[in-house]
C-alpha positions in Angstrom: -0.1 0.0 0.0 1.4 3.3 -1.0 0.8 6.7 0.7 -0.4 9.5 -1.6 -0.3 13.1 -0.1 -3.1 14.2 -2.3 -5.4 11.5 -0.9 -5.0 12.3 2.8 -5.1 15.8 4.3 -4.0 16.8 7.6 -7.1 17.9 9.7 -6.8 21.1 12.0 -9.1 22.2 14.6 -10.6 25.7 13.8 -12.6 27.9 16.0 -15.1 29.8 13.6 -17.2 32.8 14.8 -20.3 33.6 12.9 -22.2 36.6 13.4 -25.9 36.5 12.0 -29.5 38.1 12.2 -32.7 36.2 12.4 -32.2 34.8 15.9 -32.7 31.2 17.0 -34.4 30.2 13.7 -31.2 30.4 11.8 -29.0 28.0 14.2 -30.5 24.8 12.4 -29.4 26.5 8.9 -25.9 27.2 10.2 -25.1 24.0 11.9 -26.7 22.1 8.9 -24.4 24.0 6.5 -21.4 22.6 8.5 -22.9 19.1 8.5 -23.8 19.3 4.9 -20.2 19.8 4.0 -19.0 17.1 6.2 -17.6 19.0 9.1 -18.1 17.6 12.5 -19.0 20.2 15.0 -17.0 19.5 18.4 -18.1 22.6 20.4 -20.7 24.9 19.9 -21.7 28.1 21.6 -24.6 30.5 20.6 -25.2 34.0 22.0 -28.7 35.3 21.2 -30.0 38.1 23.2 -33.5 39.9 23.1 -33.3 43.4 21.6 -30.0 42.8 20.0 -29.9 42.7 16.2 -26.9 40.3 15.7 -26.4 36.9 17.4 -23.4 35.0 17.4 -22.4 31.2 17.0 -18.8 30.1 17.7 -18.0 26.5 16.9 -14.8 24.3 16.7 -14.6 22.0 13.6 -11.9 19.7 12.2 -11.2 20.4 8.5 -8.1 20.3 6.1 -6.3 23.6 6.3 -6.8 24.6 2.8 -10.7 24.4 3.5 -10.8 27.0 6.1 -11.3 30.0 3.8 -13.7 28.3 1.5 -16.0 27.5 4.5 -15.8 31.0 5.8 -16.7 32.3 2.4 -19.6 29.6 2.1 -20.9 30.8 5.5 -20.7 34.5 4.5 -23.0 33.8 1.4 -25.8 32.9 3.6 -28.4 35.7 3.6 -28.5 35.8 7.5 -24.9 36.0 8.1 -23.4 39.4 8.7 -19.7 38.1 9.0 -17.8 34.9 9.5 -14.3 34.7 10.8 -11.7 32.5 12.7 -12.3 33.0 16.3 
């Protein structure tokens, strides 16, 4: 059996912070996007406050290092997302 670097990627743990509008109704969509892309969420923290326009979600995921920016870009494309960045 031979090892090919193109078939195996080193997974890194990334903490992603996402700021969004729409409150609690948006949580399933945000977590669903991560699951749909095959990312396992290891930690999840959500801050939703009454009377505050934006809410936040911070999660830890394992992913190949070269997939970090594409994941952030994909989150930013969602209509409810105000910003997504490394935490």
